[in-house]
PLY file of the C-alpha trace (Angstrom):
ply
format ascii 1.0
element vertex 67
property float x
property float y
property float z
element edge 66
property int vertex1
property int vertex2
end_header
0.00 0.00 0.00
1.74 3.23 -1.12
2.06 6.20 1.16
0.28 9.25 -0.23
1.61 11.71 2.26
5.08 13.30 2.04
7.70 11.89 4.37
8.34 14.06 7.44
11.81 15.23 8.51
11.47 13.06 11.63
10.84 9.98 9.49
13.82 10.88 7.29
16.04 11.25 10.33
14.83 7.90 11.68
15.69 6.22 8.33
19.07 7.96 8.26
19.88 6.72 11.79
18.99 3.16 10.80
21.28 3.42 7.78
24.13 4.81 9.87
23.64 2.01 12.43
23.64 -0.60 9.68
26.91 0.68 8.28
28.47 0.87 11.72
27.50 -2.61 12.89
27.73 -4.61 9.66
31.04 -3.40 8.26
33.09 -5.03 11.02
36.59 -4.59 9.62
36.23 -0.90 8.78
33.11 0.73 10.18
31.44 3.31 7.94
32.74 1.49 4.86
31.32 -0.84 2.25
29.27 -3.75 3.57
26.59 -1.98 5.52
23.77 -2.27 3.01
22.78 -3.57 -0.39
23.53 -0.23 -2.09
27.27 -0.33 -1.30
29.16 -0.43 -4.58
32.81 0.08 -3.80
35.25 0.83 -1.02
33.83 4.28 -0.34
30.83 4.39 -2.67
27.39 4.06 -1.07
24.64 6.50 -2.09
22.51 5.63 0.94
25.35 6.28 3.40
26.13 9.57 1.62
22.45 10.56 1.89
22.27 9.67 5.58
25.43 11.64 6.42
24.26 14.67 4.40
20.82 14.65 6.04
22.31 14.33 9.52
24.74 17.18 8.86
21.94 19.38 7.45
19.71 18.81 10.47
22.58 19.32 12.91
23.39 22.65 11.22
19.78 23.76 11.64
19.72 22.65 15.28
22.89 24.53 16.17
22.08 27.83 14.43
22.53 30.85 16.59
19.48 33.05 16.89
0 1
1 2
2 3
3 4
4 5
5 6
6 7
7 8
8 9
9 10
10 11
11 12
12 13
13 14
14 15
15 16
16 17
17 18
18 19
19 20
20 21
21 22
22 23
23 24
24 25
25 26
26 27
27 28
28 29
29 30
30 31
31 32
32 33
33 34
34 35
35 36
36 37
37 38
38 39
39 40
40 41
41 42
42 43
43 44
44 45
45 46
46 47
47 48
48 49
49 50
50 51
51 52
52 53
53 54
54 55
55 56
56 57
57 58
58 59
59 60
60 61
61 62
62 63
63 64
64 65
65 66
């Protein structure tokens, strides 16, 4: 059943955390490297990991903005 509503930032952050956890726990020899998910293509080439890191950095930048 497809989701008709747009994905919230909270849901995106939850998905990003799961991806980061998968890469950390599954790539035992070198954490944060290839082996964490099915999208890993090369030694340092995983579009999902890149997305998760970029999203986390973007949200952290928003959280730590000075007002």
